[in-house]
C-alpha positions as CSV (number, residue, x, y, z in Angstrom):
1,X,0.1,0.0,0.0
2,X,1.3,3.4,-1.0
3,X,1.5,6.1,1.6
4,X,1.4,9.7,0.7
5,X,2.2,12.8,2.8
6,X,-0.8,14.7,1.2
7,X,-4.3,13.8,2.4
8,X,-7.9,14.6,1.3
9,X,-9.1,18.2,2.3
10,X,-5.4,19.4,2.5
11,X,-4.6,22.8,0.9
12,X,-1.9,22.3,-1.8
13,X,-0.1,24.5,-4.3
14,X,0.8,23.4,-7.9
15,X,4.6,23.6,-8.3
16,X,4.8,22.6,-12.0
17,X,2.9,22.4,-15.1
18,X,0.4,24.7,-16.8
19,X,-1.4,25.6,-13.5
20,X,1.8,26.5,-11.6
21,X,1.2,28.7,-8.6
22,X,-2.6,27.9,-8.3
23,X,-3.9,26.9,-4.7
24,X,-6.7,24.5,-4.1
25,X,-8.2,21.8,-1.8
26,X,-7.6,18.1,-2.4
27,X,-11.0,16.5,-3.4
28,X,-9.8,13.0,-4.2
29,X,-6.7,10.7,-4.2
30,X,-6.1,8.0,-6.7
31,X,-3.5,5.8,-5.0
32,X,-3.1,3.3,-7.8
33,X,-2.2,6.0,-10.3
34,X,-0.3,8.5,-8.0
35,X,-2.7,11.3,-8.9
36,X,-4.8,13.7,-7.0
37,X,-7.8,15.8,-7.9
38,X,-7.4,19.5,-6.8
39,X,-10.2,21.9,-6.6
40,X,-10.3,24.4,-9.7
41,X,-6.9,23.1,-11.0
42,X,-6.3,21.4,-14.4
43,X,-9.7,22.2,-15.7
44,X,-10.8,20.3,-18.9
45,X,-13.8,20.4,-21.1
46,X,-15.8,17.4,-21.7
47,X,-18.7,17.1,-24.3
48,X,-21.6,15.2,-22.7
49,X,-24.7,13.6,-24.2
50,X,-28.0,14.6,-22.5
51,X,-29.5,12.0,-20.3
52,X,-33.3,12.1,-20.0
53,X,-33.4,9.6,-17.2
54,X,-31.4,11.6,-14.8
55,X,-32.5,15.0,-16.1
56,X,-29.0,15.8,-17.1
57,X,-28.6,18.2,-19.9
58,X,-26.1,17.8,-22.7
59,X,-23.4,20.3,-23.6
60,X,-19.8,21.2,-22.8
61,X,-18.9,20.5,-19.1
62,X,-15.9,21.9,-17.5
63,X,-14.4,19.7,-14.7
64,X,-11.2,19.0,-12.9
65,X,-8.7,16.4,-14.1
66,X,-6.2,14.6,-11.9
67,X,-2.6,15.7,-11.7
68,X,0.4,13.8,-10.6
69,X,1.1,14.0,-6.9
70,X,4.7,15.0,-7.4
71,X,3.5,18.3,-9.1
72,X,1.9,19.6,-5.9
73,X,3.2,20.8,-2.4
74,X,1.4,21.0,0.8
75,X,0.7,24.6,2.2
76,X,1.5,25.1,5.7
77,X,-1.1,27.0,7.7
78,X,1.4,28.7,9.9
79,X,3.9,30.1,7.3
80,X,1.6,30.0,4.3
81,X,4.2,28.6,2.0
82,X,4.4,25.4,0.0
83,X,6.6,23.0,2.1
84,X,7.9,19.5,2.5
85,X,6.3,17.2,5.1
86,X,8.0,15.3,7.9
87,X,6.6,12.9,10.5
88,X,7.3,13.0,14.3
89,X,5.8,11.6,17.4
90,X,4.3,13.9,20.0
91,X,4.2,13.5,23.7
92,X,1.2,11.2,23.9
93,X,2.8,8.8,21.2
94,X,0.8,10.0,18.2
95,X,2.4,10.3,14.8
96,X,1.8,13.7,13.3
97,X,2.9,15.5,10.1
98,X,5.0,18.7,10.5
99,X,6.2,21.5,8.3
100,X,9.9,21.3,7.5
101,X,10.2,25.1,7.1
102,X,8.7,26.4,10.4
103,X,8.5,23.1,12.4
104,X,4.7,23.6,13.1
105,X,2.5,20.6,13.4
106,X,0.1,20.2,10.5
107,X,-2.4,17.6,11.8
């Protein structure tokens, strides 16, 4: 099982690609493909057919496409910068993530 340092609902910044510099919330993680879905990042247009059974209209729909997890960095709440993530144990024995720039606990 793959372990990622970025989790769902984390705030991330895109560090490479066409959307470099954009900030968004992680909506979904695809562990098998090493990809994540970030809110309002990597928008693509899809042509959809109308579906009368679900009352869905046809047309051009704009939605997020997944991007590789290596192209994003976690944003620290304390220093508001993209940062690397480390793990450490706190006093009660819990394993938590921390910001490598400001040493602040993220979880």
